[in-house]
C-alpha positions as CSV (number, residue, x, y, z in Angstrom):
1,X,2.3,27.7,1.2
2,X,0.1,30.7,-0.4
3,X,-2.8,30.0,-2.4
4,X,-1.4,31.4,-5.5
5,X,2.0,29.4,-5.2
6,X,-0.2,26.2,-4.4
7,X,-2.5,26.5,-7.4
8,X,0.8,27.7,-9.5
9,X,2.6,24.3,-8.8
10,X,-0.5,22.0,-8.7
11,X,-1.5,23.3,-11.9
12,X,2.2,22.7,-13.2
13,X,2.3,19.2,-12.3
14,X,-1.1,18.3,-13.8
15,X,0.0,20.3,-17.0
16,X,2.8,18.0,-17.8
17,X,1.9,14.6,-16.2
18,X,-2.1,14.3,-17.7
19,X,-0.9,15.5,-21.8
20,X,1.7,12.7,-20.8
21,X,-0.7,10.3,-20.2
22,X,-2.8,10.9,-22.5
23,X,-0.2,11.1,-25.4
24,X,0.7,7.0,-24.1
25,X,-2.8,6.5,-24.5
26,X,-3.2,7.6,-27.9
27,X,-0.6,5.0,-28.6
28,X,-3.6,2.7,-29.9
29,X,-5.9,4.9,-31.5
30,X,-4.8,2.9,-35.0
31,X,-5.0,-0.4,-34.3
32,X,-8.9,-1.1,-34.6
33,X,-8.2,-4.9,-35.9
34,X,-6.6,-5.3,-32.2
35,X,-9.2,-3.3,-30.4
36,X,-12.1,-5.2,-32.1
37,X,-10.9,-8.5,-31.4
38,X,-10.0,-7.9,-28.0
39,X,-13.5,-6.2,-27.7
40,X,-15.0,-9.7,-29.1
41,X,-12.8,-11.3,-26.3
42,X,-14.2,-8.9,-23.4
43,X,-17.7,-10.1,-24.7
44,X,-16.9,-13.6,-25.0
45,X,-16.2,-13.3,-21.0
46,X,-18.9,-11.5,-20.3
47,X,-20.9,-13.7,-21.8
48,X,-19.6,-17.1,-19.9
49,X,-20.1,-14.7,-16.7
50,X,-23.7,-14.0,-16.9
51,X,-22.2,-10.1,-17.3
52,X,-23.9,-9.2,-20.8
53,X,-26.6,-7.2,-20.2
54,X,-25.6,-3.7,-21.0
55,X,-28.3,-3.9,-23.7
56,X,-30.5,-4.8,-20.6
57,X,-29.7,-2.2,-18.5
58,X,-30.3,0.7,-21.5
59,X,-33.4,-0.1,-22.4
60,X,-34.2,-0.4,-18.9
61,X,-33.0,3.4,-18.0
62,X,-34.2,4.7,-21.6
63,X,-36.9,6.8,-20.3
64,X,-34.1,8.8,-18.5
65,X,-31.2,8.5,-21.1
66,X,-31.0,11.9,-21.5
67,X,-30.3,12.4,-18.0
68,X,-27.3,9.9,-17.8
69,X,-26.1,11.3,-21.2
70,X,-25.6,14.5,-19.6
71,X,-24.1,12.7,-16.4
72,X,-21.6,10.7,-18.6
73,X,-19.9,14.2,-19.1
74,X,-20.6,16.8,-16.0
75,X,-19.8,13.6,-13.6
76,X,-16.6,13.3,-14.6
77,X,-14.5,16.3,-15.6
78,X,-16.3,19.4,-14.2
79,X,-17.3,17.1,-10.8
80,X,-13.4,16.2,-10.6
81,X,-12.3,19.8,-11.3
82,X,-14.6,20.9,-8.9
83,X,-13.8,18.8,-6.3
84,X,-10.3,18.9,-6.7
85,X,-10.4,23.1,-6.1
86,X,-12.6,22.3,-3.1
87,X,-10.3,20.6,-1.8
88,X,-7.4,22.4,-2.5
89,X,-8.3,25.5,-0.4
90,X,-10.3,23.6,2.3
91,X,-9.0,20.2,2.6
92,X,-5.0,20.3,1.4
93,X,-4.0,17.3,2.8
94,X,-6.8,15.2,1.4
95,X,-6.3,16.8,-2.1
96,X,-2.6,15.8,-2.3
97,X,-3.4,12.2,-1.3
98,X,-6.5,12.7,-4.0
99,X,-4.1,14.3,-6.6
100,X,-1.6,11.5,-6.3
101,X,-4.2,8.5,-6.3
102,X,-5.7,10.0,-9.8
103,X,-2.6,9.7,-11.2
104,X,-1.2,6.4,-9.9
105,X,-5.0,5.0,-10.8
106,X,-3.9,6.3,-14.3
107,X,-0.5,4.4,-14.4
108,X,-2.1,1.3,-13.7
109,X,-4.8,2.4,-16.4
110,X,-2.0,3.1,-19.2
111,X,-0.9,-0.8,-18.7
112,X,-4.8,-1.7,-19.9
113,X,-4.7,0.8,-23.0
114,X,-1.9,-0.2,-24.1
115,X,-1.5,-3.6,-24.0
116,X,-5.7,-4.3,-24.2
117,X,-7.2,-1.9,-26.6
118,X,-10.6,-2.7,-26.8
119,X,-13.6,-1.2,-29.1
120,X,-16.2,0.5,-26.6
121,X,-20.1,-1.7,-26.8
122,X,-21.2,1.5,-29.2
123,X,-18.4,0.3,-32.1
124,X,-19.5,-3.6,-31.6
125,X,-22.6,-4.7,-34.0
126,X,-24.8,-7.5,-32.9
127,X,-24.7,-5.8,-29.2
128,X,-27.9,-3.8,-29.8
129,X,-26.5,-0.5,-27.7
130,X,-27.1,2.5,-28.9
131,X,-24.8,5.7,-28.7
132,X,-26.7,8.0,-26.7
133,X,-24.0,10.4,-25.6
134,X,-22.3,11.2,-29.0
135,X,-19.1,10.1,-28.8
136,X,-19.1,8.2,-32.0
137,X,-18.8,11.8,-33.6
138,X,-15.0,12.0,-32.3
139,X,-14.1,8.3,-32.7
140,X,-11.9,9.7,-36.0
141,X,-11.1,13.2,-34.6
142,X,-10.6,15.1,-31.5
143,X,-12.4,16.3,-28.4
144,X,-11.7,20.1,-27.4
145,X,-8.4,19.7,-29.6
146,X,-7.2,16.6,-27.8
147,X,-6.6,13.3,-30.2
148,X,-9.2,10.6,-28.9
149,X,-8.8,7.5,-28.7
150,X,-11.8,4.9,-29.3
151,X,-10.3,2.0,-28.3
152,X,-9.4,3.3,-24.5
153,X,-12.7,1.3,-23.3
154,X,-10.5,-0.9,-20.8
155,X,-10.3,0.0,-18.1
156,X,-13.1,2.7,-17.2
157,X,-11.6,5.6,-15.3
158,X,-15.1,7.5,-15.2
159,X,-15.8,4.2,-12.7
160,X,-12.4,4.6,-11.4
161,X,-11.7,8.4,-10.8
162,X,-15.6,8.3,-9.7
163,X,-14.4,5.6,-6.9
164,X,-11.7,8.0,-5.5
165,X,-13.8,11.5,-5.7
166,X,-16.4,9.3,-4.1
167,X,-14.4,8.3,-1.4
168,X,-12.8,11.7,-0.4
169,X,-15.5,13.6,-1.6
170,X,-17.4,11.9,1.1
171,X,-14.5,12.2,3.6
172,X,-14.4,15.8,3.0
173,X,-18.2,16.5,3.3
174,X,-20.3,17.9,6.3
175,X,-23.9,17.3,5.2
176,X,-26.1,14.3,5.0
177,X,-26.9,15.3,1.6
178,X,-23.8,16.0,0.2
179,X,-22.2,12.4,2.0
180,X,-24.7,10.6,0.5
181,X,-24.1,12.0,-3.3
182,X,-20.5,11.0,-2.9
183,X,-21.3,8.0,-1.7
184,X,-23.6,7.5,-4.6
185,X,-21.4,8.9,-7.2
186,X,-19.5,5.7,-8.1
187,X,-22.5,3.7,-8.5
188,X,-24.5,6.1,-10.6
189,X,-21.6,6.4,-13.0
190,X,-21.6,2.6,-13.4
191,X,-25.1,2.7,-14.7
192,X,-23.9,6.1,-16.5
193,X,-20.9,4.6,-18.8
194,X,-22.8,0.8,-19.3
195,X,-26.2,2.2,-20.2
196,X,-24.6,5.1,-22.7
197,X,-23.2,2.6,-25.0
198,X,-19.2,3.4,-24.0
199,X,-18.1,0.7,-21.8
200,X,-18.5,-2.9,-20.9
201,X,-19.5,-3.9,-17.4
202,X,-16.3,-5.7,-16.4
203,X,-14.7,-2.1,-18.0
204,X,-16.6,-0.8,-14.5
205,X,-15.0,-3.5,-12.5
206,X,-11.7,-3.2,-14.1
207,X,-11.9,0.8,-13.5
208,X,-12.8,0.4,-9.6
209,X,-9.7,-2.1,-9.3
210,X,-7.7,0.7,-10.6
211,X,-8.6,2.9,-8.1
212,X,-8.4,0.5,-5.5
213,X,-5.0,-0.8,-6.5
214,X,-3.8,2.4,-6.2
215,X,-5.3,3.3,-2.5
216,X,-3.4,-0.2,-1.2
217,X,0.2,0.9,-3.5
218,X,-0.2,4.3,-1.4
219,X,-0.6,2.8,2.2
220,X,2.2,0.3,1.6
221,X,4.5,3.0,0.3
222,X,3.9,4.8,3.3
223,X,4.2,2.1,5.7
224,X,7.3,1.9,4.4
225,X,8.7,5.0,4.5
226,X,7.3,5.4,8.3
227,X,9.3,2.0,8.8
228,X,12.5,3.8,7.1
229,X,12.4,6.5,9.5
230,X,11.8,4.5,12.7
231,X,15.0,4.1,15.0
232,X,16.3,0.3,15.1
233,X,14.2,-1.9,17.6
234,X,11.3,1.2,16.7
235,X,12.2,3.0,19.9
236,X,13.4,6.4,20.1
237,X,16.3,6.4,22.9
238,X,16.4,9.6,24.7
239,X,19.9,11.1,25.5
240,X,20.8,12.9,28.7
241,X,20.7,16.0,28.3
242,X,24.3,18.4,28.7
243,X,22.9,19.6,32.4
244,X,22.3,16.2,33.5
245,X,25.9,14.9,32.5
246,X,27.7,17.8,33.8
247,X,25.4,17.3,37.7
248,X,26.8,13.2,37.0
249,X,30.1,14.3,36.5
250,X,30.4,16.7,39.6
251,X,29.2,14.3,41.7
252,X,31.7,11.7,40.5
253,X,34.3,14.4,41.0
254,X,33.1,14.6,44.6
255,X,32.8,11.5,45.4
256,X,36.6,10.3,44.4
257,X,37.8,14.2,46.1
258,X,36.4,12.2,49.4
259,X,37.8,9.3,49.2
260,X,41.3,10.8,48.7
C-alpha cells in the first residue's frame, strides 16, 4: 500500500471515530450537579486511601509550574500526532497496533465519562488547587471549536494514552535518549495532570488501567483468532502430492500384474 493511500485510509478512520467519541463524551456536559457529587465522593475515596496530595504536589513543583502547564498541552495532542506519523512512516505494524489500542482504550474511558461524570480538582473548592493551564476559561465554551466537557476527569486519558505512547515509542526508538524519554513520559504525565489541577491521582490510575486493559483485550482477541484459524488438533496434516499418489498407484498396478 502506498503512503498516500495508507494516509488517506487512516485519516478517514480517525475522522469518523474520534468525533464520535467526542460526541458521546460530551453528553454529560450539562450534568454539573452529578459531576460535583461524584467529585466529592472521589475526594473522600482518595482521603481514605491516603492519596489526596494533589495540592502538596502542586506546591512542590510550583517553581517549574510553567513547564508542566506547557507539557499538559504539548505532551498530549502534538506528541501523539508526531509519534503516530513517525510509526506510520517507519513502523507501520506498530502504528496499526497503537491506533487500535488508542481507540479501544477510548471506548473503555467513555464508560467512565458517561457513568461517572466528575468535576476536576480545579473546580472543587476547598482543595487548594489552582488551574495553572488555564482550562477553566473553556469550562462553559469550547476548545478549537470543539465543545469542551469539563466533567471528563475520570479516567485521565492524558495518562492512559501516555502509557500507550510510552510503550510503543520505547519499542520503536533506537537511541538511548529517546528510549529514556518514552520510558519517563507516562510518569511525567501523571505529575503534569495532577500538579496542574486537572486530575486526581485516582484519575491517573484509572487512565493507566484503561490503557493496559486495552492491551490485554487486544492480546486476547488475537489469541482467540489464532486459535480459531488452527486446524483440529492444532497440527497441519500434510497431504501427499499428486505425483506421490500416482507413483503409489503405479506400484499397486504392477503388483497386481505380477500376481496374475
